[in-house]
C-alpha positions as CSV (number, residue, x, y, z in Angstrom):
1,M,-17.4,-7.2,-3.4
2,I,-14.0,-8.5,-2.3
3,T,-11.9,-6.5,0.1
4,A,-8.6,-7.2,1.7
5,H,-6.8,-5.3,4.5
6,Y,-3.3,-5.8,5.6
7,L,-1.6,-4.1,8.5
8,H,2.2,-4.3,8.8
9,R,4.0,-2.5,11.5
10,L,7.5,-1.8,10.3
11,P,10.6,-0.6,12.3
12,A,11.0,3.2,12.6
13,D,14.1,3.1,10.4
14,H,12.4,1.2,7.6
15,D,12.6,3.2,4.3
16,P,9.0,4.1,3.2
17,D,10.1,4.5,-0.4
18,R,10.6,0.7,-0.6
19,I,6.9,0.3,0.2
20,R,5.9,3.0,-2.3
21,H,8.0,1.4,-5.0
22,R,6.6,-2.1,-4.3
23,A,3.0,-0.8,-4.5
24,K,3.8,1.1,-7.7
25,A,5.4,-2.0,-9.2
26,S,2.7,-4.5,-8.2
27,G,-0.4,-2.3,-8.7
28,P,-0.5,-2.8,-12.5
29,A,-0.8,-6.5,-12.0
30,W,-4.4,-5.9,-11.0
31,D,-5.3,-3.9,-14.1
32,A,-6.3,-7.0,-16.1
33,T,-8.5,-8.4,-13.4
34,A,-12.0,-9.0,-14.8
35,E,-14.8,-6.8,-13.3
36,L,-12.4,-4.9,-11.0
37,Y,-13.7,-1.4,-11.0
38,F,-11.7,0.1,-8.2
39,K,-8.4,-0.6,-6.5
40,G,-6.7,1.2,-3.7
41,L,-3.2,0.8,-2.3
42,L,-3.0,2.9,0.8
43,S,-0.2,3.5,3.3
44,N,0.1,5.4,6.5
45,T,3.4,6.8,7.7
46,L,4.5,8.4,10.9
47,Q,5.9,11.9,10.8
48,G,7.5,13.0,14.1
49,G,5.5,10.4,16.0
50,A,2.1,11.3,14.6
51,A,0.3,9.5,11.7
52,S,0.1,11.4,8.5
């Protein structure tokens, strides 16, 4: 099993739709990976100062 975890703290005024668009665009690149049975692209955003 191979796992990767990346944590990027972005400025409060950063547009989260840019991240969502990038994940949606780059996710299919993993579809042809041999023996990849699961992939997850997760994000965590702050809403009013609390994680959601």
